[in-house]
Structures are given as C-alpha cells and as structure tokens.
MARTI-978985 format. One record per residue: x, y, z of N, C-alpha, C in turn. Coordinates in Angstrom, 2 decimals. Layout:
MARTI-978985
<pt n_px="X" n_py="Y" n_pz="Z" ca_px="X" ca_py="Y" ca_pz="Z" c_px="X" c_py="Y" c_pz="Z"/>
...
This chain:
MARTI-978985
<pt n_px="64.61" n_py="106.59" n_pz="188.35" ca_px="65.53" ca_py="107.12" ca_pz="189.35" c_px="65.60" c_py="108.62" c_pz="189.15"/>
<pt n_px="65.55" n_py="109.34" n_pz="190.24" ca_px="65.68" ca_py="110.79" ca_pz="190.20" c_px="66.83" c_py="111.20" c_pz="191.10"/>
<pt n_px="67.66" n_py="112.11" n_pz="190.61" ca_px="68.80" ca_py="112.61" ca_pz="191.38" c_px="68.61" c_py="114.11" c_pz="191.58"/>
<pt n_px="68.67" n_py="114.54" n_pz="192.83" ca_px="68.54" ca_py="115.96" ca_pz="193.16" c_px="69.70" c_py="116.39" c_pz="194.04"/>
<pt n_px="70.08" n_py="117.66" n_pz="193.90" ca_px="71.06" ca_py="118.21" ca_pz="194.83" c_px="70.37" c_py="118.45" c_pz="196.16"/>
<pt n_px="71.14" n_py="118.71" n_pz="197.19" ca_px="70.57" ca_py="118.99" ca_pz="198.50" c_px="69.65" c_py="120.21" c_pz="198.43"/>
<pt n_px="70.08" n_py="121.24" n_pz="197.72" ca_px="69.27" ca_py="122.46" ca_pz="197.59" c_px="67.94" c_py="122.15" c_pz="196.92"/>
<pt n_px="67.98" n_py="121.38" n_pz="195.82" ca_px="66.74" ca_py="121.00" ca_pz="195.13" c_px="65.86" c_py="120.14" c_pz="196.03"/>
<pt n_px="66.48" n_py="119.23" n_pz="196.76" ca_px="65.72" ca_py="118.34" ca_pz="197.64" c_px="65.02" c_py="119.13" c_pz="198.74"/>
<pt n_px="65.68" n_py="120.15" n_pz="199.28" ca_px="65.04" ca_py="120.98" ca_pz="200.31" c_px="63.80" c_py="121.67" c_pz="199.75"/>
<pt n_px="63.89" n_py="122.14" n_pz="198.52" ca_px="62.77" ca_py="122.86" ca_pz="197.92" c_px="61.64" c_py="121.93" c_pz="197.50"/>
<pt n_px="61.95" n_py="120.66" n_pz="197.22" ca_px="60.96" ca_py="119.72" ca_pz="196.69" c_px="60.75" c_py="118.51" c_pz="197.58"/>
<pt n_px="61.01" n_py="118.64" n_pz="198.86" ca_px="61.00" ca_py="117.48" ca_pz="199.75" c_px="59.69" c_py="116.71" c_pz="199.70"/>
<pt n_px="58.57" n_py="117.39" n_pz="199.79" ca_px="57.27" ca_py="116.69" ca_pz="199.79" c_px="57.10" c_py="115.86" c_pz="198.53"/>
<pt n_px="57.42" n_py="116.43" n_pz="197.39" ca_px="57.27" ca_py="115.70" ca_pz="196.12" c_px="58.23" c_py="114.52" c_pz="196.05"/>
<pt n_px="59.45" n_py="114.71" n_pz="196.55" ca_px="60.42" ca_py="113.62" ca_pz="196.52" c_px="60.01" c_py="112.48" c_pz="197.44"/>
<pt n_px="59.46" n_py="112.82" n_pz="198.59" ca_px="58.98" ca_py="111.79" ca_pz="199.51" c_px="57.86" c_py="110.99" c_pz="198.85"/>
<pt n_px="56.94" n_py="111.66" n_pz="198.18" ca_px="55.85" ca_py="110.96" ca_pz="197.48" c_px="56.40" c_py="110.03" c_pz="196.40"/>
<pt n_px="57.41" n_py="110.46" n_pz="195.70" ca_px="58.02" ca_py="109.61" ca_pz="194.66" c_px="58.67" c_py="108.39" c_pz="195.29"/>
<pt n_px="59.35" n_py="108.59" n_pz="196.42" ca_px="59.98" ca_py="107.45" ca_pz="197.10" c_px="58.92" c_py="106.48" c_pz="197.60"/>
<pt n_px="57.83" n_py="107.00" n_pz="198.17" ca_px="56.75" ca_py="106.14" ca_pz="198.67" c_px="56.13" c_py="105.34" c_pz="197.54"/>
<pt n_px="56.08" n_py="105.92" n_pz="196.35" ca_px="55.49" ca_py="105.20" ca_pz="195.21" c_px="56.45" c_py="104.19" c_pz="194.60"/>
<pt n_px="57.67" n_py="104.11" n_pz="195.14" ca_px="58.61" ca_py="103.08" ca_pz="194.69" c_px="59.76" c_py="103.58" c_pz="193.84"/>
<pt n_px="59.79" n_py="104.86" n_pz="193.55" ca_px="60.87" ca_py="105.39" ca_pz="192.73" c_px="62.12" c_py="105.61" c_pz="193.58"/>
<pt n_px="63.27" n_py="105.36" n_pz="193.00" ca_px="64.53" ca_py="105.57" ca_pz="193.70" c_px="64.85" c_py="107.06" c_pz="193.67"/>
<pt n_px="65.03" n_py="107.67" n_pz="194.84" ca_px="65.31" ca_py="109.10" ca_pz="194.95" c_px="66.68" c_py="109.26" c_pz="195.60"/>
<pt n_px="67.61" n_py="109.83" n_pz="194.84" ca_px="68.98" ca_py="110.01" ca_pz="195.32" c_px="69.24" c_py="111.49" c_pz="195.52"/>
<pt n_px="69.91" n_py="111.82" n_pz="196.61" ca_px="70.29" ca_py="113.20" ca_pz="196.89" c_px="71.81" c_py="113.29" c_pz="196.77"/>
<pt n_px="72.27" n_py="114.30" n_pz="196.03" ca_px="73.70" ca_py="114.43" ca_pz="195.79" c_px="74.25" c_py="115.72" c_pz="196.38"/>
<pt n_px="75.54" n_py="115.70" n_pz="196.60" ca_px="76.27" ca_py="116.88" ca_pz="197.09" c_px="77.59" c_py="116.91" c_pz="196.35"/>
<pt n_px="77.88" n_py="118.02" n_pz="195.73" ca_px="79.12" ca_py="118.18" ca_pz="194.96" c_px="79.27" c_py="117.08" c_pz="193.90"/>
<pt n_px="78.14" n_py="116.70" n_pz="193.31" ca_px="78.16" ca_py="115.72" ca_pz="192.23" c_px="78.24" c_py="114.27" c_pz="192.66"/>
<pt n_px="78.23" n_py="114.01" n_pz="193.96" ca_px="78.30" ca_py="112.63" ca_pz="194.46" c_px="77.04" c_py="112.29" c_pz="195.25"/>
<pt n_px="76.54" n_py="111.09" n_pz="195.05" ca_px="75.37" ca_py="110.64" ca_pz="195.80" c_px="75.73" c_py="110.53" c_pz="197.28"/>
<pt n_px="74.89" n_py="111.13" n_pz="198.14" ca_px="75.16" ca_py="111.10" ca_pz="199.58" c_px="74.01" c_py="110.51" c_pz="200.38"/>
<pt n_px="72.83" n_py="110.40" n_pz="199.77" ca_px="71.68" ca_py="109.87" ca_pz="200.51" c_px="70.66" c_py="109.31" c_pz="199.53"/>
<pt n_px="69.84" n_py="108.40" n_pz="200.05" ca_px="68.76" ca_py="107.82" ca_pz="199.27" c_px="67.49" c_py="107.91" c_pz="200.11"/>
<pt n_px="66.41" n_py="108.38" n_pz="199.51" ca_px="65.11" ca_py="108.39" ca_pz="200.19" c_px="64.43" c_py="107.06" c_pz="199.92"/>
<pt n_px="64.02" n_py="106.41" n_pz="200.97" ca_px="63.31" ca_py="105.13" ca_pz="200.85" c_px="62.07" c_py="105.19" c_pz="201.73"/>
<pt n_px="61.01" n_py="104.48" n_pz="201.36" ca_px="59.81" ca_py="104.47" ca_pz="202.20" c_px="60.08" c_py="103.77" c_pz="203.52"/>
<pt n_px="59.44" n_py="104.24" n_pz="204.58" ca_px="59.56" ca_py="103.64" ca_pz="205.90" c_px="58.60" c_py="102.47" c_pz="205.98"/>
<pt n_px="59.10" n_py="101.31" n_pz="206.35" ca_px="58.27" ca_py="100.13" ca_pz="206.51" c_px="58.36" c_py="99.66" c_pz="207.95"/>
<pt n_px="57.32" n_py="99.93" n_pz="208.70" ca_px="57.28" ca_py="99.49" ca_pz="210.10" c_px="57.08" c_py="97.98" c_pz="210.12"/>
<pt n_px="57.86" n_py="97.32" n_pz="210.96" ca_px="57.69" ca_py="95.87" ca_pz="211.10" c_px="56.29" c_py="95.60" c_pz="211.65"/>
<pt n_px="55.61" n_py="94.68" n_pz="211.02" ca_px="54.26" ca_py="94.36" ca_pz="211.47" c_px="54.24" c_py="92.98" c_pz="212.08"/>
<pt n_px="53.24" n_py="92.73" n_pz="212.86" ca_px="53.09" ca_py="91.42" ca_pz="213.46" c_px="53.80" c_py="91.31" c_pz="214.79"/>
<pt n_px="53.49" n_py="90.27" n_pz="215.48" ca_px="54.06" ca_py="90.01" ca_pz="216.79" c_px="55.17" c_py="88.98" c_pz="216.64"/>
<pt n_px="56.29" n_py="89.24" n_pz="217.30" ca_px="57.38" ca_py="88.27" ca_pz="217.25" c_px="56.95" c_py="87.01" c_pz="217.99"/>
<pt n_px="57.30" n_py="85.87" n_pz="217.44" ca_px="56.89" ca_py="84.60" ca_pz="218.01" c_px="58.12" c_py="83.82" c_pz="218.47"/>
<pt n_px="58.26" n_py="83.64" n_pz="219.79" ca_px="59.38" ca_py="82.85" ca_pz="220.29" c_px="59.32" c_py="81.44" c_pz="219.72"/>
<pt n_px="60.47" n_py="80.92" n_pz="219.33" ca_px="60.55" ca_py="79.56" ca_pz="218.82" c_px="60.22" c_py="79.44" c_pz="217.34"/>
<pt n_px="59.99" n_py="80.54" n_pz="216.68" ca_px="59.61" ca_py="80.50" ca_pz="215.27" c_px="60.68" c_py="79.83" c_pz="214.39"/>
<pt n_px="61.92" n_py="79.93" n_pz="214.78" ca_px="63.01" ca_py="79.35" ca_pz="213.99" c_px="63.46" c_py="77.99" c_pz="214.51"/>
<pt n_px="62.72" n_py="77.43" n_pz="215.46" ca_px="63.08" ca_py="76.13" ca_pz="216.01" c_px="63.19" c_py="75.11" c_pz="214.87"/>
<pt n_px="64.29" n_py="74.38" n_pz="214.87" ca_px="64.52" ca_py="73.37" ca_pz="213.85" c_px="65.16" c_py="73.92" c_pz="212.58"/>
<pt n_px="65.30" n_py="75.24" n_pz="212.49" ca_px="65.89" ca_py="75.85" ca_pz="211.31" c_px="67.32" c_py="76.33" c_pz="211.56"/>
<pt n_px="67.68" n_py="76.45" n_pz="212.83" ca_px="69.02" ca_py="76.89" ca_pz="213.19" c_px="69.71" c_py="75.78" c_pz="213.96"/>
<pt n_px="70.95" n_py="75.51" n_pz="213.59" ca_px="71.69" ca_py="74.44" ca_pz="214.24" c_px="73.01" c_py="74.99" c_pz="214.74"/>
<pt n_px="73.38" n_py="74.62" n_pz="215.96" ca_px="74.68" ca_py="74.99" ca_pz="216.52" c_px="75.59" c_py="73.78" c_pz="216.37"/>
<pt n_px="76.73" n_py="74.01" n_pz="215.77" ca_px="77.67" ca_py="72.93" ca_pz="215.50" c_px="78.10" c_py="72.24" c_pz="216.79"/>
<pt n_px="78.35" n_py="70.94" n_pz="216.70" ca_px="78.78" ca_py="70.17" ca_pz="217.87" c_px="80.11" c_py="70.67" c_pz="218.43"/>
<pt n_px="80.95" n_py="71.24" n_pz="217.56" ca_px="82.26" ca_py="71.70" ca_pz="218.03" c_px="82.23" c_py="73.19" c_pz="218.43"/>
<pt n_px="81.05" n_py="73.75" n_pz="218.61" ca_px="80.92" ca_py="75.14" ca_pz="219.04" c_px="81.43" c_py="75.28" c_pz="220.47"/>
<pt n_px="82.28" n_py="76.26" n_pz="220.68" ca_px="82.82" ca_py="76.51" ca_pz="222.01" c_px="82.29" c_py="77.84" c_pz="222.52"/>
<pt n_px="82.10" n_py="77.93" n_pz="223.82" ca_px="81.72" ca_py="79.21" ca_pz="224.40" c_px="82.90" c_py="80.16" c_pz="224.31"/>
<pt n_px="82.61" n_py="81.45" n_pz="224.36" ca_px="83.67" ca_py="82.45" ca_pz="224.27" c_px="84.55" c_py="82.40" c_pz="225.51"/>
<pt n_px="85.85" n_py="82.63" n_pz="225.33" ca_px="86.72" ca_py="82.76" ca_pz="226.49" c_px="86.24" c_py="83.92" c_pz="227.36"/>
<pt n_px="86.45" n_py="83.83" n_pz="228.66" ca_px="85.94" ca_py="84.82" ca_pz="229.61" c_px="86.35" c_py="86.24" c_pz="229.27"/>
<pt n_px="87.61" n_py="86.46" n_pz="228.86" ca_px="88.06" ca_py="87.83" ca_pz="228.58" c_px="87.32" c_py="88.43" c_pz="227.39"/>
<pt n_px="87.03" n_py="87.63" n_pz="226.39" ca_px="86.30" ca_py="88.13" ca_pz="225.22" c_px="84.84" c_py="88.37" c_pz="225.58"/>
<pt n_px="84.25" n_py="87.44" n_pz="226.31" ca_px="82.85" ca_py="87.59" ca_pz="226.72" c_px="82.67" c_py="88.85" c_pz="227.56"/>
<pt n_px="83.60" n_py="89.11" n_pz="228.47" ca_px="83.47" ca_py="90.30" ca_pz="229.32" c_px="83.68" c_py="91.58" c_pz="228.51"/>
<pt n_px="84.51" n_py="91.52" n_pz="227.47" ca_px="84.72" ca_py="92.69" ca_pz="226.62" c_px="83.43" c_py="93.08" c_pz="225.90"/>
<pt n_px="82.56" n_py="92.11" n_pz="225.66" ca_px="81.28" ca_py="92.37" ca_pz="225.02" c_px="80.16" c_py="92.58" c_pz="226.04"/>
<pt n_px="80.51" n_py="92.60" n_pz="227.31" ca_px="79.52" ca_py="92.87" ca_pz="228.35" c_px="78.68" c_py="91.67" c_pz="228.72"/>
<pt n_px="79.14" n_py="90.48" n_pz="228.43" ca_px="78.38" ca_py="89.27" ca_pz="228.79" c_px="78.24" c_py="89.19" c_pz="230.30"/>
<pt n_px="77.05" n_py="88.90" n_pz="230.76" ca_px="76.81" ca_py="88.75" ca_pz="232.18" c_px="76.45" c_py="90.06" c_pz="232.88"/>
<pt n_px="76.56" n_py="91.18" n_pz="232.16" ca_px="76.20" ca_py="92.47" ca_pz="232.75" c_px="74.73" c_py="92.75" c_pz="232.49"/>
<pt n_px="74.16" n_py="93.56" n_pz="233.36" ca_px="72.77" ca_py="93.96" ca_pz="233.14" c_px="72.57" c_py="95.41" c_pz="233.32"/>
C-alpha cells in the first residue's frame, strides 16, 4: 500500500497509475486523511444474455406490487 498527498500524487501520477494497475493499493490523502483510492479500470466484457438468471431468482408468493403513489414517485410508467 502506498499513501501520497494530493501534491505528491499530481507529481507522480503516471507512476501511481502503473502501481495501481499492477495491483498495489494506492491511496491519496489530504490533510492527513485518505480521500481517494486509485484502482485499475475493468471494462465489463462479454455480451449480456437475457434469461441468464432464470431459475436462480424467485419472487415470493406474497409479493405485492407497489401502491400507485409510490410507483409514480419513482417514475413507473413514464418514458
């Protein structure tokens, strides 16, 4: 784990990014407190497959639909 201040991180950004990509935990601090963590970016790969979770998710028999006022508060039915 490496901890750098914001000023140090600005000066060493390329090196810190390389360390994060290699798996090291890189923390950036401000006024002695951790404020950010550099982590490698992992793009989701593969194509989403409809029905992939079929048979793995169950809706309880006593499940009720949301009352209309709550559903509308969440924008249900809007496009």
